[in-house]
N, C-alpha and C positions, 0 to 999 in steps of 0.2 A: 435104800432111799427112804428117809423118814418123813412122816406126815403128821400134822396136827389136825384133829377132827373134833369140832365142838357142835354136838347136836343140841339145839335149844328147844325146849318143850313148847308145845302148843298150850295155851291156857286151858285148864280143865282136863288135861290129859293124864293126870296122876292115876286114876283108876285103870286106865288102859296100860300105863307103864307097869303097874303092880301086877296086872293080869299076864303081862308078857315077860316078867322078870326072868323066869327060868329059860325062856326062849332066847332072851337077850344074852344071858350068861353063856348058854350053850353056843350061841353064835360067836361070842368073844373068845370062848375056849379054842375055837379053830385058829385064832390069831395069837394065842398065848406066847408062842416062841418069839415073835417079833414085837411084843408089847413093851413099850418103854414106861408108860404111865397111863393110868385110867382112873376114873372116878366121877361121882356125882357132884354137881355144882348147885349151890343153894342161894336163895335171896336172903341176905342177912349174914349172921355169924355162926350158924350151926345147924345141927340135925333137926331141930324143931321148926326150922324155917321152910318155906315152900321150895320144892325141888324145881330148879330152872333148866336142868339138862345134864349132859354127860360129856366128859372130855376123854379122848383117847389119843395117845401119841404112840405111833408104831411104825415099824419098818415094813415096807411093802415094795414090790418090784418096780412099780412105775405109777404115774398119775392115773392111768386107767384102772389099775388094781385098787388105788385109793378111793376112786369114785365108786367102784363096786362095793368096797368095804362100807363106805358111808351110806350109800343109797339102797343096799340090799339088807341092811340091818332091820330086824323084825319090827321094832317100834316105828322106824321111819316108814316102812312098807304099810303099816297099819294106820298111818296118819297122826302119830303121836308128837311129831316134831314140827315146829313152825318154820325152822330154817336150819341150815348146816353151814358152818364155816369150815372149809377144808383147804389147807395150805401145806406146801412143802415145809419141812422143819429142818433147821440146822441146829443140831444138839451141841450146846456149849459145855455140858458137864461130862458127857461120855459115860453115863451110868443110867440104870433103870430106877424106878421108885423103890423097888425091892432092895436096892443097894444103898438107899438113903440111910445115913448113919444113925438117925434117931428113930427109925422104924415107923410103924403105922399109927401109933398113938402119941398123945401128949402135945399140948399146944394147939393154937388155932392154925388152920391150913387155908390157903387162898390160891385162887387162880387170878393172875394179873395179866390182862390182855391189852396190849398197846397196838393200835393200828396206825400206820403211817405210810409215807412214801418218800422217795428220794434217797439221800445218803443214809446208810444203815446206822443205827444207834444201839447202844448197850450191847456191844459185842464182847466186852470184857466181863468176866464173871466177878461178881461182888467179892470183896475180901472175906466176908463171912459165908463162904460157899456151903458150910454145913447146914445152913437154914434153907438152902435151895434144894428142892426135890427134883425139879426138871426146869431147864432154862434154855431158850433158844430163839433163833430168828425165824419169822414166818416169811416164806419166799413164794414167788410165782411158780407155776408148774414146772417151768424149765430151769428153775433155781437161779435165775440171773437178776431178778428184781427183789429188793427187800420191801416187804409189805407190813412189817411190824415185829413185835417181840411178844412171846408168851412165857410166863413163869408159873410154876407151882412151888409154893414155899410155905414155911412156917413163920409166923410173925405174931406179935402181940395184938395187933388190931389192923383193920383195913388200911388206915393211913400209913402205917409202917410197911405194910405189904406193897402199897402203891409206890412207895419211895424206892423200890428196886429198879424202877424205870425212870429215865430222864423225862420228866413231864412235858417240857416244851418241844420235844422231838416227835410227838405223836398228835394226830388229829383227835384221838380220844383214848382214854385209858379207862378200862373197866376192871373192877375188883369184885370177886365173888367168893363166898365161902366154898371150900372144896374139901373132900375127904378121899382117902385111899379107896379105890373101888375093887370090885371082884367078889368072888364067892367068900362068904364068911365061914 
C-alpha cells in the first residue's frame, strides 16, 4: 500500500533541520526498501531558495504504519514541521525515482500538488512520461475517494510543470522546486 507524505517546515526551523539531518537520514534508511521517491522541497526554483519541507512516497503495510512513519520522524518529533499532508497514493508509473531514465541531475525538478474532490482527474500518464519522476492519485485512507494528484517531474519552469495537471479539476494547484533526496 503506497503513501504520499509531505512534511511542511515550520518557519525558522532550518537550524533544527540541519542539526537533525543525520537522524532524519538514519530514520529514512529504515524505510529504504519501500521508498518510491523522496526529497526536499523549496520555495522558488532551486537550491539557494528557502527549504519548505520534504516529500516521501513509500510502500507501507497500512494507514496506521503510514501515520507512524509521518509522526515518528525525528524532525516532526522535535517540532520542525508546521503540518503534514499524508494520503494514500496510487502510483501511475510503476517505478521508483531511482529508475527514472534521466537520473538525479540535469534540468529543473518540481513537485506539483493538486488538491480536489469528486470524480478523479489526470489518471492517464502524459505522453512524455520520461519527464515524470513519480505521478499518482492522492486517495482517502481506505482508497475509495480521490483527493487529488501529485507529480514529481522535470520541466523547464514552474508553469510547464503545472501544466501536467488539468487546472480546472482542482481546488488548488501548488508547484514547488524539488530535488532528489537521500544521502549524498
